[in-house]
mmCIF file of the N, C-alpha and C atoms, coordinates in Angstrom:
data_MODEL
# 
_entry.id   MODEL 
# 
loop_
_atom_site.group_PDB 
_atom_site.id 
_atom_site.type_symbol 
_atom_site.label_atom_id 
_atom_site.label_alt_id 
_atom_site.label_comp_id 
_atom_site.label_asym_id 
_atom_site.label_entity_id 
_atom_site.label_seq_id 
_atom_site.pdbx_PDB_ins_code 
_atom_site.Cartn_x 
_atom_site.Cartn_y 
_atom_site.Cartn_z 
_atom_site.occupancy 
_atom_site.B_iso_or_equiv 
_atom_site.pdbx_formal_charge 
_atom_site.auth_seq_id 
_atom_site.auth_comp_id 
_atom_site.auth_asym_id 
_atom_site.auth_atom_id 
_atom_site.pdbx_PDB_model_num 
ATOM 1   N N  . UNK A 1 1  ? 84.376 4.036   16.536  1.00 0.00 ? 1  UNK A N  1 
ATOM 2   C CA . UNK A 1 1  ? 84.447 5.142   15.594  1.00 0.00 ? 1  UNK A CA 1 
ATOM 3   C C  . UNK A 1 1  ? 83.354 4.944   14.553  1.00 0.00 ? 1  UNK A C  1 
ATOM 4   N N  . UNK A 1 2  ? 82.440 5.890   14.475  1.00 0.00 ? 2  UNK A N  1 
ATOM 5   C CA . UNK A 1 2  ? 81.327 5.795   13.535  1.00 0.00 ? 2  UNK A CA 1 
ATOM 6   C C  . UNK A 1 2  ? 81.558 6.637   12.304  1.00 0.00 ? 2  UNK A C  1 
ATOM 7   N N  . UNK A 1 3  ? 80.767 6.380   11.290  1.00 0.00 ? 3  UNK A N  1 
ATOM 8   C CA . UNK A 1 3  ? 80.814 7.128   10.041  1.00 0.00 ? 3  UNK A CA 1 
ATOM 9   C C  . UNK A 1 3  ? 79.665 8.113   10.056  1.00 0.00 ? 3  UNK A C  1 
ATOM 10  N N  . UNK A 1 4  ? 79.968 9.389   9.935   1.00 0.00 ? 4  UNK A N  1 
ATOM 11  C CA . UNK A 1 4  ? 78.935 10.426  9.899   1.00 0.00 ? 4  UNK A CA 1 
ATOM 12  C C  . UNK A 1 4  ? 78.702 10.879  8.466   1.00 0.00 ? 4  UNK A C  1 
ATOM 13  N N  . UNK A 1 5  ? 77.442 11.058  8.123   1.00 0.00 ? 5  UNK A N  1 
ATOM 14  C CA . UNK A 1 5  ? 77.114 11.602  6.808   1.00 0.00 ? 5  UNK A CA 1 
ATOM 15  C C  . UNK A 1 5  ? 75.807 12.353  6.899   1.00 0.00 ? 5  UNK A C  1 
ATOM 16  N N  . UNK A 1 6  ? 75.583 13.216  5.919   1.00 0.00 ? 6  UNK A N  1 
ATOM 17  C CA . UNK A 1 6  ? 74.316 13.923  5.814   1.00 0.00 ? 6  UNK A CA 1 
ATOM 18  C C  . UNK A 1 6  ? 73.703 13.597  4.455   1.00 0.00 ? 6  UNK A C  1 
ATOM 19  N N  . UNK A 1 7  ? 72.387 13.651  4.398   1.00 0.00 ? 7  UNK A N  1 
ATOM 20  C CA . UNK A 1 7  ? 71.697 13.387  3.142   1.00 0.00 ? 7  UNK A CA 1 
ATOM 21  C C  . UNK A 1 7  ? 70.566 14.400  2.981   1.00 0.00 ? 7  UNK A C  1 
ATOM 22  N N  . UNK A 1 8  ? 70.346 14.806  1.758   1.00 0.00 ? 8  UNK A N  1 
ATOM 23  C CA . UNK A 1 8  ? 69.295 15.760  1.445   1.00 0.00 ? 8  UNK A CA 1 
ATOM 24  C C  . UNK A 1 8  ? 68.494 15.231  0.260   1.00 0.00 ? 8  UNK A C  1 
ATOM 25  N N  . UNK A 1 9  ? 67.175 15.257  0.373   1.00 0.00 ? 9  UNK A N  1 
ATOM 26  C CA . UNK A 1 9  ? 66.315 14.867  -0.741  1.00 0.00 ? 9  UNK A CA 1 
ATOM 27  C C  . UNK A 1 9  ? 66.167 16.074  -1.654  1.00 0.00 ? 9  UNK A C  1 
ATOM 28  N N  . UNK A 1 10 ? 66.628 15.929  -2.888  1.00 0.00 ? 10 UNK A N  1 
ATOM 29  C CA . UNK A 1 10 ? 66.561 17.030  -3.854  1.00 0.00 ? 10 UNK A CA 1 
ATOM 30  C C  . UNK A 1 10 ? 65.220 17.055  -4.579  1.00 0.00 ? 10 UNK A C  1 
ATOM 31  N N  . UNK A 1 11 ? 64.651 15.884  -4.845  1.00 0.00 ? 11 UNK A N  1 
ATOM 32  C CA . UNK A 1 11 ? 63.331 15.815  -5.465  1.00 0.00 ? 11 UNK A CA 1 
ATOM 33  C C  . UNK A 1 11 ? 62.705 14.467  -5.135  1.00 0.00 ? 11 UNK A C  1 
ATOM 34  N N  . UNK A 1 12 ? 61.374 14.449  -5.165  1.00 0.00 ? 12 UNK A N  1 
ATOM 35  C CA . UNK A 1 12 ? 60.621 13.238  -4.835  1.00 0.00 ? 12 UNK A CA 1 
ATOM 36  C C  . UNK A 1 12 ? 59.296 13.338  -5.566  1.00 0.00 ? 12 UNK A C  1 
ATOM 37  N N  . UNK A 1 13 ? 59.139 12.596  -6.664  1.00 0.00 ? 13 UNK A N  1 
ATOM 38  C CA . UNK A 1 13 ? 57.973 12.771  -7.526  1.00 0.00 ? 13 UNK A CA 1 
ATOM 39  C C  . UNK A 1 13 ? 57.414 11.445  -8.021  1.00 0.00 ? 13 UNK A C  1 
ATOM 40  N N  . UNK A 1 14 ? 56.101 11.401  -8.226  1.00 0.00 ? 14 UNK A N  1 
ATOM 41  C CA . UNK A 1 14 ? 55.477 10.296  -8.936  1.00 0.00 ? 14 UNK A CA 1 
ATOM 42  C C  . UNK A 1 14 ? 55.711 10.564  -10.420 1.00 0.00 ? 14 UNK A C  1 
ATOM 43  N N  . UNK A 1 15 ? 56.363 9.613   -11.100 1.00 0.00 ? 15 UNK A N  1 
ATOM 44  C CA . UNK A 1 15 ? 56.707 9.841   -12.509 1.00 0.00 ? 15 UNK A CA 1 
ATOM 45  C C  . UNK A 1 15 ? 55.889 8.991   -13.469 1.00 0.00 ? 15 UNK A C  1 
ATOM 46  N N  . UNK A 1 16 ? 55.039 8.106   -12.929 1.00 0.00 ? 16 UNK A N  1 
ATOM 47  C CA . UNK A 1 16 ? 54.215 7.316   -13.823 1.00 0.00 ? 16 UNK A CA 1 
ATOM 48  C C  . UNK A 1 16 ? 53.506 6.184   -13.115 1.00 0.00 ? 16 UNK A C  1 
ATOM 49  N N  . UNK A 1 17 ? 52.789 5.401   -13.925 1.00 0.00 ? 17 UNK A N  1 
ATOM 50  C CA . UNK A 1 17 ? 52.104 4.202   -13.449 1.00 0.00 ? 17 UNK A CA 1 
ATOM 51  C C  . UNK A 1 17 ? 52.464 3.079   -14.390 1.00 0.00 ? 17 UNK A C  1 
ATOM 52  N N  . UNK A 1 18 ? 52.485 1.858   -13.833 1.00 0.00 ? 18 UNK A N  1 
ATOM 53  C CA . UNK A 1 18 ? 52.875 0.723   -14.659 1.00 0.00 ? 18 UNK A CA 1 
ATOM 54  C C  . UNK A 1 18 ? 52.347 -0.563  -14.024 1.00 0.00 ? 18 UNK A C  1 
ATOM 55  N N  . UNK A 1 19 ? 51.947 -1.496  -14.855 1.00 0.00 ? 19 UNK A N  1 
ATOM 56  C CA . UNK A 1 19 ? 51.625 -2.815  -14.344 1.00 0.00 ? 19 UNK A CA 1 
ATOM 57  C C  . UNK A 1 19 ? 52.913 -3.620  -14.353 1.00 0.00 ? 19 UNK A C  1 
ATOM 58  N N  . UNK A 1 20 ? 53.297 -4.125  -13.190 1.00 0.00 ? 20 UNK A N  1 
ATOM 59  C CA . UNK A 1 20 ? 54.590 -4.784  -13.011 1.00 0.00 ? 20 UNK A CA 1 
ATOM 60  C C  . UNK A 1 20 ? 54.365 -6.225  -12.582 1.00 0.00 ? 20 UNK A C  1 
ATOM 61  N N  . UNK A 1 21 ? 55.033 -7.156  -13.265 1.00 0.00 ? 21 UNK A N  1 
ATOM 62  C CA . UNK A 1 21 ? 54.964 -8.565  -12.903 1.00 0.00 ? 21 UNK A CA 1 
ATOM 63  C C  . UNK A 1 21 ? 56.257 -8.967  -12.218 1.00 0.00 ? 21 UNK A C  1 
ATOM 64  N N  . UNK A 1 22 ? 56.114 -9.564  -11.026 1.00 0.00 ? 22 UNK A N  1 
ATOM 65  C CA . UNK A 1 22 ? 57.247 -10.072 -10.251 1.00 0.00 ? 22 UNK A CA 1 
ATOM 66  C C  . UNK A 1 22 ? 56.959 -11.539 -9.923  1.00 0.00 ? 22 UNK A C  1 
ATOM 67  N N  . UNK A 1 23 ? 57.909 -12.260 -9.350  1.00 0.00 ? 23 UNK A N  1 
ATOM 68  C CA . UNK A 1 23 ? 57.614 -13.633 -8.917  1.00 0.00 ? 23 UNK A CA 1 
ATOM 69  C C  . UNK A 1 23 ? 56.465 -13.707 -7.898  1.00 0.00 ? 23 UNK A C  1 
ATOM 70  N N  . UNK A 1 24 ? 56.174 -12.604 -7.210  1.00 0.00 ? 24 UNK A N  1 
ATOM 71  C CA . UNK A 1 24 ? 55.099 -12.572 -6.211  1.00 0.00 ? 24 UNK A CA 1 
ATOM 72  C C  . UNK A 1 24 ? 53.733 -12.273 -6.834  1.00 0.00 ? 24 UNK A C  1 
ATOM 73  N N  . UNK A 1 25 ? 53.691 -11.923 -8.120  1.00 0.00 ? 25 UNK A N  1 
ATOM 74  C CA . UNK A 1 25 ? 52.425 -11.609 -8.775  1.00 0.00 ? 25 UNK A CA 1 
ATOM 75  C C  . UNK A 1 25 ? 52.526 -10.391 -9.664  1.00 0.00 ? 25 UNK A C  1 
ATOM 76  N N  . UNK A 1 26 ? 51.389 -9.966  -10.188 1.00 0.00 ? 26 UNK A N  1 
ATOM 77  C CA . UNK A 1 26 ? 51.305 -8.792  -11.051 1.00 0.00 ? 26 UNK A CA 1 
ATOM 78  C C  . UNK A 1 26 ? 50.588 -7.691  -10.278 1.00 0.00 ? 26 UNK A C  1 
ATOM 79  N N  . UNK A 1 27 ? 51.168 -6.476  -10.312 1.00 0.00 ? 27 UNK A N  1 
ATOM 80  C CA . UNK A 1 27 ? 50.678 -5.370  -9.495  1.00 0.00 ? 27 UNK A CA 1 
ATOM 81  C C  . UNK A 1 27 ? 50.555 -4.103  -10.333 1.00 0.00 ? 27 UNK A C  1 
ATOM 82  N N  . UNK A 1 28 ? 49.499 -3.328  -10.083 1.00 0.00 ? 28 UNK A N  1 
ATOM 83  C CA . UNK A 1 28 ? 49.370 -1.991  -10.660 1.00 0.00 ? 28 UNK A CA 1 
ATOM 84  C C  . UNK A 1 28 ? 50.141 -1.053  -9.729  1.00 0.00 ? 28 UNK A C  1 
ATOM 85  N N  . UNK A 1 29 ? 51.160 -0.392  -10.259 1.00 0.00 ? 29 UNK A N  1 
ATOM 86  C CA . UNK A 1 29 ? 52.092 0.370   -9.422  1.00 0.00 ? 29 UNK A CA 1 
ATOM 87  C C  . UNK A 1 29 ? 52.173 1.837   -9.821  1.00 0.00 ? 29 UNK A C  1 
ATOM 88  N N  . UNK A 1 30 ? 52.473 2.651   -8.829  1.00 0.00 ? 30 UNK A N  1 
ATOM 89  C CA . UNK A 1 30 ? 52.928 4.018   -9.054  1.00 0.00 ? 30 UNK A CA 1 
ATOM 90  C C  . UNK A 1 30 ? 54.440 3.983   -9.015  1.00 0.00 ? 30 UNK A C  1 
ATOM 91  N N  . UNK A 1 31 ? 55.088 4.690   -9.934  1.00 0.00 ? 31 UNK A N  1 
ATOM 92  C CA . UNK A 1 31 ? 56.550 4.767   -9.949  1.00 0.00 ? 31 UNK A CA 1 
ATOM 93  C C  . UNK A 1 31 ? 56.946 6.097   -9.316  1.00 0.00 ? 31 UNK A C  1 
ATOM 94  N N  . UNK A 1 32 ? 57.726 6.020   -8.257  1.00 0.00 ? 32 UNK A N  1 
ATOM 95  C CA . UNK A 1 32 ? 58.164 7.200   -7.520  1.00 0.00 ? 32 UNK A CA 1 
ATOM 96  C C  . UNK A 1 32 ? 59.677 7.322   -7.680  1.00 0.00 ? 32 UNK A C  1 
ATOM 97  N N  . UNK A 1 33 ? 60.129 8.511   -8.080  1.00 0.00 ? 33 UNK A N  1 
ATOM 98  C CA . UNK A 1 33 ? 61.565 8.759   -8.259  1.00 0.00 ? 33 UNK A CA 1 
ATOM 99  C C  . UNK A 1 33 ? 62.035 9.760   -7.210  1.00 0.00 ? 33 UNK A C  1 
ATOM 100 N N  . UNK A 1 34 ? 63.131 9.424   -6.538  1.00 0.00 ? 34 UNK A N  1 
ATOM 101 C CA . UNK A 1 34 ? 63.702 10.299  -5.523  1.00 0.00 ? 34 UNK A CA 1 
ATOM 102 C C  . UNK A 1 34 ? 65.185 10.507  -5.841  1.00 0.00 ? 34 UNK A C  1 
ATOM 103 N N  . UNK A 1 35 ? 65.586 11.769  -5.886  1.00 0.00 ? 35 UNK A N  1 
ATOM 104 C CA . UNK A 1 35 ? 66.987 12.124  -6.097  1.00 0.00 ? 35 UNK A CA 1 
ATOM 105 C C  . UNK A 1 35 ? 67.527 12.636  -4.764  1.00 0.00 ? 35 UNK A C  1 
ATOM 106 N N  . UNK A 1 36 ? 68.636 12.054  -4.315  1.00 0.00 ? 36 UNK A N  1 
ATOM 107 C CA . UNK A 1 36 ? 69.240 12.458  -3.043  1.00 0.00 ? 36 UNK A CA 1 
ATOM 108 C C  . UNK A 1 36 ? 70.690 12.858  -3.254  1.00 0.00 ? 36 UNK A C  1 
ATOM 109 N N  . UNK A 1 37 ? 71.143 13.720  -2.369  1.00 0.00 ? 37 UNK A N  1 
ATOM 110 C CA . UNK A 1 37 ? 72.557 14.118  -2.344  1.00 0.00 ? 37 UNK A CA 1 
ATOM 111 C C  . UNK A 1 37 ? 73.077 13.834  -0.942  1.00 0.00 ? 37 UNK A C  1 
ATOM 112 N N  . UNK A 1 38 ? 74.141 13.066  -0.857  1.00 0.00 ? 38 UNK A N  1 
ATOM 113 C CA . UNK A 1 38 ? 74.751 12.725  0.425   1.00 0.00 ? 38 UNK A CA 1 
ATOM 114 C C  . UNK A 1 38 ? 76.171 13.254  0.466   1.00 0.00 ? 38 UNK A C  1 
ATOM 115 N N  . UNK A 1 39 ? 76.624 13.565  1.656   1.00 0.00 ? 39 UNK A N  1 
ATOM 116 C CA . UNK A 1 39 ? 78.019 13.946  1.863   1.00 0.00 ? 39 UNK A CA 1 
ATOM 117 C C  . UNK A 1 39 ? 78.646 12.877  2.744   1.00 0.00 ? 39 UNK A C  1 
ATOM 118 N N  . UNK A 1 40 ? 79.523 12.072  2.134   1.00 0.00 ? 40 UNK A N  1 
ATOM 119 C CA . UNK A 1 40 ? 80.187 10.983  2.833   1.00 0.00 ? 40 UNK A CA 1 
ATOM 120 C C  . UNK A 1 40 ? 81.688 11.194  2.726   1.00 0.00 ? 40 UNK A C  1 
ATOM 121 N N  . UNK A 1 41 ? 82.348 11.266  3.867   1.00 0.00 ? 41 UNK A N  1 
ATOM 122 C CA . UNK A 1 41 ? 83.802 11.477  3.899   1.00 0.00 ? 41 UNK A CA 1 
ATOM 123 C C  . UNK A 1 41 ? 84.213 12.666  3.040   1.00 0.00 ? 41 UNK A C  1 
ATOM 124 N N  . UNK A 1 42 ? 83.476 13.766  3.214   1.00 0.00 ? 42 UNK A N  1 
ATOM 125 C CA . UNK A 1 42 ? 83.772 15.031  2.524   1.00 0.00 ? 42 UNK A CA 1 
ATOM 126 C C  . UNK A 1 42 ? 83.574 14.951  1.007   1.00 0.00 ? 42 UNK A C  1 
ATOM 127 N N  . UNK A 1 43 ? 82.798 13.974  0.540   1.00 0.00 ? 43 UNK A N  1 
ATOM 128 C CA . UNK A 1 43 ? 82.557 13.820  -0.889  1.00 0.00 ? 43 UNK A CA 1 
ATOM 129 C C  . UNK A 1 43 ? 81.049 13.815  -1.146  1.00 0.00 ? 43 UNK A C  1 
ATOM 130 N N  . UNK A 1 44 ? 80.602 14.605  -2.142  1.00 0.00 ? 44 UNK A N  1 
ATOM 131 C CA . UNK A 1 44 ? 79.192 14.641  -2.515  1.00 0.00 ? 44 UNK A CA 1 
ATOM 132 C C  . UNK A 1 44 ? 78.859 13.438  -3.391  1.00 0.00 ? 44 UNK A C  1 
ATOM 133 N N  . UNK A 1 45 ? 77.766 12.779  -3.055  1.00 0.00 ? 45 UNK A N  1 
ATOM 134 C CA . UNK A 1 45 ? 77.292 11.637  -3.828  1.00 0.00 ? 45 UNK A CA 1 
ATOM 135 C C  . UNK A 1 45 ? 75.829 11.882  -4.159  1.00 0.00 ? 45 UNK A C  1 
ATOM 136 N N  . UNK A 1 46 ? 75.493 11.881  -5.453  1.00 0.00 ? 46 UNK A N  1 
ATOM 137 C CA . UNK A 1 46 ? 74.116 12.068  -5.898  1.00 0.00 ? 46 UNK A CA 1 
ATOM 138 C C  . UNK A 1 46 ? 73.616 10.723  -6.422  1.00 0.00 ? 46 UNK A C  1 
ATOM 139 N N  . UNK A 1 47 ? 72.427 10.323  -5.987  1.00 0.00 ? 47 UNK A N  1 
ATOM 140 C CA . UNK A 1 47 ? 71.857 9.064   -6.468  1.00 0.00 ? 47 UNK A CA 1 
ATOM 141 C C  . UNK A 1 47 ? 70.375 9.254   -6.775  1.00 0.00 ? 47 UNK A C  1 
ATOM 142 N N  . UNK A 1 48 ? 69.877 8.394   -7.653  1.00 0.00 ? 48 UNK A N  1 
ATOM 143 C CA . UNK A 1 48 ? 68.473 8.403   -8.038  1.00 0.00 ? 48 UNK A CA 1 
ATOM 144 C C  . UNK A 1 48 ? 67.889 7.033   -7.746  1.00 0.00 ? 48 UNK A C  1 
ATOM 145 N N  . UNK A 1 49 ? 66.776 7.025   -7.022  1.00 0.00 ? 49 UNK A N  1 
ATOM 146 C CA . UNK A 1 49 ? 66.096 5.766   -6.703  1.00 0.00 ? 49 UNK A CA 1 
ATOM 147 C C  . UNK A 1 49 ? 64.700 5.798   -7.291  1.00 0.00 ? 49 UNK A C  1 
ATOM 148 N N  . UNK A 1 50 ? 64.351 4.736   -8.004  1.00 0.00 ? 50 UNK A N  1 
ATOM 149 C CA . UNK A 1 50 ? 62.988 4.560   -8.513  1.00 0.00 ? 50 UNK A CA 1 
ATOM 150 C C  . UNK A 1 50 ? 62.371 3.399   -7.763  1.00 0.00 ? 50 UNK A C  1 
ATOM 151 N N  . UNK A 1 51 ? 61.155 3.626   -7.240  1.00 0.00 ? 51 UNK A N  1 
ATOM 152 C CA . UNK A 1 51 ? 60.444 2.578   -6.522  1.00 0.00 ? 51 UNK A CA 1 
ATOM 153 C C  . UNK A 1 51 ? 59.063 2.402   -7.132  1.00 0.00 ? 51 UNK A C  1 
ATOM 154 N N  . UNK A 1 52 ? 58.650 1.145   -7.246  1.00 0.00 ? 52 UNK A N  1 
ATOM 155 C CA . UNK A 1 52 ? 57.338 0.797   -7.749  1.00 0.00 ? 52 UNK A CA 1 
ATOM 156 C C  . UNK A 1 52 ? 56.490 0.408   -6.542  1.00 0.00 ? 52 UNK A C  1 
ATOM 157 N N  . UNK A 1 53 ? 55.449 1.193   -6.262  1.00 0.00 ? 53 UNK A N  1 
ATOM 158 C CA . UNK A 1 53 ? 54.579 0.973   -5.107  1.00 0.00 ? 53 UNK A CA 1 
ATOM 159 C C  . UNK A 1 53 ? 53.221 0.461   -5.568  1.00 0.00 ? 53 UNK A C  1 
ATOM 160 N N  . UNK A 1 54 ? 52.757 -0.615  -4.923  1.00 0.00 ? 54 UNK A N  1 
ATOM 161 C CA . UNK A 1 54 ? 51.425 -1.156  -5.189  1.00 0.00 ? 54 UNK A CA 1 
ATOM 162 C C  . UNK A 1 54 ? 50.541 -0.881  -3.980  1.00 0.00 ? 54 UNK A C  1 
ATOM 163 N N  . UNK A 1 55 ? 49.351 -0.395  -4.235  1.00 0.00 ? 55 UNK A N  1 
ATOM 164 C CA . UNK A 1 55 ? 48.398 -0.090  -3.160  1.00 0.00 ? 55 UNK A CA 1 
ATOM 165 C C  . UNK A 1 55 ? 48.115 -1.352  -2.340  1.00 0.00 ? 55 UNK A C  1 
ATOM 166 N N  . UNK A 1 56 ? 48.216 -1.220  -1.023  1.00 0.00 ? 56 UNK A N  1 
ATOM 167 C CA . UNK A 1 56 ? 47.952 -2.333  -0.127  1.00 0.00 ? 56 UNK A CA 1 
ATOM 168 C C  . UNK A 1 56 ? 49.116 -3.285  0.059   1.00 0.00 ? 56 UNK A C  1 
ATOM 169 N N  . UNK A 1 57 ? 50.174 -3.120  -0.738  1.00 0.00 ? 57 UNK A N  1 
ATOM 170 C CA . UNK A 1 57 ? 51.348 -3.991  -0.657  1.00 0.00 ? 57 UNK A CA 1 
ATOM 171 C C  . UNK A 1 57 ? 52.574 -3.209  -0.203  1.00 0.00 ? 57 UNK A C  1 
ATOM 172 N N  . UNK A 1 58 ? 52.817 -2.048  -0.828  1.00 0.00 ? 58 UNK A N  1 
ATOM 173 C CA . UNK A 1 58 ? 54.030 -1.264  -0.577  1.00 0.00 ? 58 UNK A CA 1 
ATOM 174 C C  . UNK A 1 58 ? 54.986 -1.393  -1.742  1.00 0.00 ? 58 UNK A C  1 
ATOM 175 N N  . UNK A 1 59 ? 56.262 -1.314  -1.460  1.00 0.00 ? 59 UNK A N  1 
ATOM 176 C CA . UNK A 1 59 ? 57.279 -1.365  -2.514  1.00 0.00 ? 59 UNK A CA 1 
ATOM 177 C C  . UNK A 1 59 ? 57.419 -2.789  -3.051  1.00 0.00 ? 59 UNK A C  1 
ATOM 178 N N  . UNK A 1 60 ? 57.285 -2.940  -4.383  1.00 0.00 ? 60 UNK A N  1 
ATOM 179 C CA . UNK A 1 60 ? 57.467 -4.254  -5.000  1.00 0.00 ? 60 UNK A CA 1 
ATOM 180 C C  . UNK A 1 60 ? 58.734 -4.312  -5.847  1.00 0.00 ? 60 UNK A C  1 
ATOM 181 N N  . UNK A 1 61 ? 59.299 -3.143  -6.146  1.00 0.00 ? 61 UNK A N  1 
ATOM 182 C CA . UNK A 1 61 ? 60.550 -3.097  -6.900  1.00 0.00 ? 61 UNK A CA 1 
ATOM 183 C C  . UNK A 1 61 ? 61.253 -1.784  -6.583  1.00 0.00 ? 61 UNK A C  1 
ATOM 184 N N  . UNK A 1 62 ? 62.578 -1.826  -6.548  1.00 0.00 ? 62 UNK A N  1 
ATOM 185 C CA . UNK A 1 62 ? 63.370 -0.627  -6.292  1.00 0.00 ? 62 UNK A CA 1 
ATOM 186 C C  . UNK A 1 62 ? 64.679 -0.726  -7.064  1.00 0.00 ? 62 UNK A C  1 
ATOM 187 N N  . UNK A 1 63 ? 65.095 0.377   -7.665  1.00 0.00 ? 63 UNK A N  1 
ATOM 188 C CA . UNK A 1 63 ? 66.380 0.458   -8.371  1.00 0.00 ? 63 UNK A CA 1 
ATOM 189 C C  . UNK A 1 63 ? 67.057 1.770   -8.002  1.00 0.00 ? 63 UNK A C  1 
ATOM 190 N N  . UNK A 1 64 ? 68.344 1.707   -7.649  1.00 0.00 ? 64 UNK A N  1 
ATOM 191 C CA . UNK A 1 64 ? 69.108 2.899   -7.313  1.00 0.00 ? 64 UNK A CA 1 
ATOM 192 C C  . UNK A 1 64 ? 70.281 3.023   -8.278  1.00 0.00 ? 64 UNK A C  1 
ATOM 193 N N  . UNK A 1 65 ? 70.500 4.253   -8.757  1.00 0.00 ? 65 UNK A N  1 
ATOM 194 C CA . UNK A 1 65 ? 71.552 4.540   -9.725  1.00 0.00 ? 65 UNK A CA 1 
ATOM 195 C C  . UNK A 1 65 ? 72.458 5.647   -9.189  1.00 0.00 ? 65 UNK A C  1 
ATOM 196 N N  . UNK A 1 66 ? 73.753 5.556   -9.478  1.00 0.00 ? 66 UNK A N  1 
ATOM 197 C CA . UNK A 1 66 ? 74.655 6.653   -9.110  1.00 0.00 ? 66 UNK A CA 1 
ATOM 198 C C  . UNK A 1 66 ? 74.550 7.754   -10.157 1.00 0.00 ? 66 UNK A C  1 
ATOM 199 N N  . UNK A 1 67 ? 75.312 8.833   -9.980  1.00 0.00 ? 67 UNK A N  1 
ATOM 200 C CA . UNK A 1 67 ? 75.180 9.986   -10.891 1.00 0.00 ? 67 UNK A CA 1 
ATOM 201 C C  . UNK A 1 67 ? 75.683 9.710   -12.300 1.00 0.00 ? 67 UNK A C  1 
ATOM 202 N N  . UNK A 1 68 ? 76.388 8.588   -12.512 1.00 0.00 ? 68 UNK A N  1 
ATOM 203 C CA . UNK A 1 68 ? 76.814 8.238   -13.868 1.00 0.00 ? 68 UNK A CA 1 
ATOM 204 C C  . UNK A 1 68 ? 75.805 7.321   -14.559 1.00 0.00 ? 68 UNK A C  1 
ATOM 205 N N  . UNK A 1 69 ? 74.733 6.936   -13.842 1.00 0.00 ? 69 UNK A N  1 
ATOM 206 C CA . UNK A 1 69 ? 73.705 6.082   -14.411 1.00 0.00 ? 69 UNK A CA 1 
ATOM 207 C C  . UNK A 1 69 ? 73.913 4.603   -14.153 1.00 0.00 ? 69 UNK A C  1 
ATOM 208 N N  . UNK A 1 70 ? 74.952 4.243   -13.404 1.00 0.00 ? 70 UNK A N  1 
ATOM 209 C CA . UNK A 1 70 ? 75.233 2.841   -13.084 1.00 0.00 ? 70 UNK A CA 1 
ATOM 210 C C  . UNK A 1 70 ? 74.333 2.387   -11.934 1.00 0.00 ? 70 UNK A C  1 
ATOM 211 N N  . UNK A 1 71 ? 73.673 1.224   -12.106 1.00 0.00 ? 71 UNK A N  1 
ATOM 212 C CA . UNK A 1 71 ? 72.821 0.701   -11.049 1.00 0.00 ? 71 UNK A CA 1 
ATOM 213 C C  . UNK A 1 71 ? 73.691 0.229   -9.886  1.00 0.00 ? 71 UNK A C  1 
ATOM 214 N N  . UNK A 1 72 ? 73.360 0.693   -8.687  1.00 0.00 ? 72 UNK A N  1 
ATOM 215 C CA . UNK A 1 72 ? 74.138 0.327   -7.503  1.00 0.00 ? 72 UNK A CA 1 
ATOM 216 C C  . UNK A 1 72 ? 73.367 -0.572  -6.547  1.00 0.00 ? 72 UNK A C  1 
ATOM 217 N N  . UNK A 1 73 ? 72.043 -0.659  -6.720  1.00 0.00 ? 73 UNK A N  1 
ATOM 218 C CA . UNK A 1 73 ? 71.226 -1.479  -5.834  1.00 0.00 ? 73 UNK A CA 1 
ATOM 219 C C  . UNK A 1 73 ? 69.899 -1.774  -6.518  1.00 0.00 ? 73 UNK A C  1 
ATOM 220 N N  . UNK A 1 74 ? 69.367 -2.965  -6.282  1.00 0.00 ? 74 UNK A N  1 
ATOM 221 C CA . UNK A 1 74 ? 68.029 -3.284  -6.780  1.00 0.00 ? 74 UNK A CA 1 
ATOM 222 C C  . UNK A 1 74 ? 67.372 -4.279  -5.828  1.00 0.00 ? 74 UNK A C  1 
ATOM 223 N N  . UNK A 1 75 ? 66.050 -4.188  -5.760  1.00 0.00 ? 75 UNK A N  1 
ATOM 224 C CA . UNK A 1 75 ? 65.261 -5.101  -4.938  1.00 0.00 ? 75 UNK A CA 1 
ATOM 225 C C  . UNK A 1 75 ? 64.000 -5.450  -5.702  1.00 0.00 ? 75 UNK A C  1 
ATOM 226 N N  . UNK A 1 76 ? 63.519 -6.685  -5.516  1.00 0.00 ? 76 UNK A N  1 
ATOM 227 C CA . UNK A 1 76 ? 62.313 -7.145  -6.188  1.00 0.00 ? 76 UNK A CA 1 
ATOM 228 C C  . UNK A 1 76 ? 61.541 -8.049  -5.245  1.00 0.00 ? 76 UNK A C  1 
ATOM 229 N N  . UNK A 1 77 ? 60.242 -7.825  -5.128  1.00 0.00 ? 77 UNK A N  1 
ATOM 230 C CA . UNK A 1 77 ? 59.388 -8.654  -4.281  1.00 0.00 ? 77 UNK A CA 1 
ATOM 231 C C  . UNK A 1 77 ? 59.234 -10.024 -4.938  1.00 0.00 ? 77 UNK A C  1 
ATOM 232 N N  . UNK A 1 78 ? 59.563 -11.059 -4.193  1.00 0.00 ? 78 UNK A N  1 
ATOM 233 C CA . UNK A 1 78 ? 59.467 -12.412 -4.769  1.00 0.00 ? 78 UNK A CA 1 
ATOM 234 C C  . UNK A 1 78 ? 58.401 -13.266 -4.106  1.00 0.00 ? 78 UNK A C  1 
ATOM 235 N N  . UNK A 1 79 ? 57.936 -12.864 -2.898  1.00 0.00 ? 79 UNK A N  1 
ATOM 236 C CA . UNK A 1 79 ? 56.960 -13.678 -2.204  1.00 0.00 ? 79 UNK A CA 1 
ATOM 237 C C  . UNK A 1 79 ? 56.181 -12.850 -1.203  1.00 0.00 ? 79 UNK A C  1 
ATOM 238 N N  . UNK A 1 80 ? 54.896 -13.136 -1.060  1.00 0.00 ? 80 UNK A N  1 
ATOM 239 C CA . UNK A 1 80 ? 54.059 -12.516 -0.042  1.00 0.00 ? 80 UNK A CA 1 
ATOM 240 C C  . UNK A 1 80 ? 53.557 -13.631 0.858   1.00 0.00 ? 80 UNK A C  1 
ATOM 241 N N  . UNK A 1 81 ? 53.819 -13.521 2.131   1.00 0.00 ? 81 UNK A N  1 
ATOM 242 C CA . UNK A 1 81 ? 53.344 -14.544 3.083   1.00 0.00 ? 81 UNK A CA 1 
ATOM 243 C C  . UNK A 1 81 ? 52.020 -14.151 3.677   1.00 0.00 ? 81 UNK A C  1 
# 
């Protein structure tokens, strides 16, 4: 028995630039914000994800928030091999 859900991207925008320091180094990043709406078990869930992208590297930081502003997930680049 699987879980079915649908998701829709409501917006996806570059909202700024920032120099970000992580354990893997310091990167000049674009900050991209994406707002999504998902329907899980007949319930609408809206979340906002901000990702910091560095040219030639990809995502170096990510934060996801629920519709009340509570952080539900975060990721940070700590090492480049």
